[in-house]
C-alpha positions, 0 to 999 in steps of 0.5 A: 683801706690802704688807698684811704690811708694814702689819701689822708696821709698827704693832709696829715703831712701838711699839718705836721709840717706846719706844726714843726715849723712853728716849733722851729720858731719857738725853739729859736726864741727860747732863751732858757735852753743851752746853745747845743740843745737849741741847735739840736732841737732846731735841726730836728724840727726843721729837718722834720718839716722839710722831710714831710714837705718833700715827701708830699711833693714826691707823692704829688709829682709821682708819675708826672712825665713833664720836665718839672715832674722829672726833676721834682720827683728826683729832688724830692726823693733824694731830700726824703732820704737825706732828711730822714738821716738828718732827723735821726742825726739831730735826735742823736745830737740831742741825746749827746747834749742831754747826757753831757748836761743833765746826765753829768757825763764828761764825754758822750757815750761811745755808741752815740759817737759811733752813731754819728760815724754811721750817719756820715756813712749813710750820707755818702752811700745816699750820694753814691746811690744817685749814680748807681740806682742802688737804693732806688730808680725811676721807671719810664712813667717817672715813678719811684722803684726800689733798688737792689740795696733799698733795705740798706737805706732803712738799716742805717737809721735803724742801726743809729736808733738801736745804738741810741736805745742801747745807750738809754737803757744802759744809762737809764739811772742817770735820769728820773724814771719819767724821762727814762720811759719817754726816751725808750718810748720815743726810740721804740716807735721808729724801730716799729715803723721801720719794720712796718714800712717794709710791708706797707709800701706807699705809706710814709710810716717812718717819716710820719713817726720821726716827725711825731717823735720830734714833736715829742722831744720838744715837749720833753724838753719843755718838761725838762726846762720846767724841772730845771727852773723848779730845781733852780728855784728850790736851790736858790731858796735853799741858798737864800735860807742858808745865807740868812742862817749864816748872816743870823749866826754871824750877827749873833756871834758879833753881838755876843762878842761885843757884849762880852767885851763890854762886860769885860770892862767891869770885873764884877759884871761878867755875863751881865749882858747875856743874862739881861738878854735872856731875862728880857726874852723870857719876859717878852715871851710871857707878854705874848710877843711873837718870835721876831719881837722876842729875838729883837728884844733879846739882841737889844738887851744883849747890847743895851750897855754898849755905851760903856765902851766910852766910859773910862775903866777907872770909873766903871771899876771904882770900888768906892762911891762915885762923885757927882761928876763921875756919876754924870759920866756913867749916865752918859753911856745910854746916849753913847750906846744910841750913837754907836748902834744908831748907825745900824739902820737895818736894826733900829731897835738896838739903839732904842734898847741902849738909849732908854733902858735907864728911863723910869716909868714915873719919869725920873730916869735918864737920859730924857726923863720919859714916863709911862708908855712914852718909853719904848716898850722894848726899853721898859722890858729891858729895864726890869731885866737889867734891875733884876740882874743887878740885884742877883749878881755879885758886886764889889760891896755885896753878894747876890741879894736873897730871892725874897729881897729881890722880889720885894724890890721888883714889887716896890718898883711896880708903877714907879721904876717899872712898867707894872705889866712887865714887873708883874711878869718878872715877879711871876718868873721869880715865883716859879724859880723855886731853886733860885737859878736865875742869878749870876753863877 
């Protein structure tokens, strides 16, 4: 059974080595990985691939007494021990970067730094052993033989892995549970393989295990990158939503401030724009408009009188009757409003509300004398709300009209001043307002 495993392990080594070389290429072309992480994974995969190649050569030239065999056996065996250390070293580098980035640790854990020191010590001892035969020697048949200190060459990477394992266990809460289980599982396998290697001489259990772990680390990194990208996407969406909320809030506050400034020009119309906006939105809701349309109608109504900025205060606040000339100036405010709001290309509905809210359904309104459905729908809604608030607000010459009088005027304007559909909705709102709350307070 043991001989069968030894025979098949050479083929397995070849397959694994090819797989690691492919992962080397994938690591190099990956652009979503940090520089240090990429370097650690590349070193891990390249060391693993070369480790299996040289381990295979060591078996292939074992017992070959030719000059080529002499050198190949020595080079291959040295490379196997050297690359084994480098695979563990690369895993340590990977963990150091993992804890620095995903783990948010300012400095790498001291035991991982100590593992690097042990790695350097292991390389020095490996070089010394080439001249002393401390780790291994070769007999007259050019075959590998364990030396008196062969256990140390296993102990050094073993200690490095134990130190890594202790760090993973201590900082297990840094990562999500899945990553924690993967790391502990990956680092447990070479420990088990190191123990078995002592008893199964001739099988490269440690090397094959290390190579398998390198592949698993690459897979883990793919999962990590996928999670990082997903988190980034969620974060970006959250930021976009927050930015949209902030922009909406800023737009709302700016529109309300402008509406307040407009209403402040007339000492008798404080709150007029906001009340018209609220009435318009309620009419739109009753008419079955969706949320977006209701919001647009609200803001269009809020700024419907913006053109009054261009009307002199003495005309707006005149207590007596207006002259024809003064009335013509008043009638210019829809066009002024259109010109002001028309520059806001992202919200064209604003200028529509400002320009057409004084048009009449029978065509006798201004500024363009449009009739029926030629008048934009938003303006037809605002016209009803604007007229209602004018009748239910205090003026210089009267108090708010009684509710029944207001209702009668809305009914009277049905099909003449107002779109019948929206005037009927306004009448319905009036009928439900039993305590007459919809008026200036």
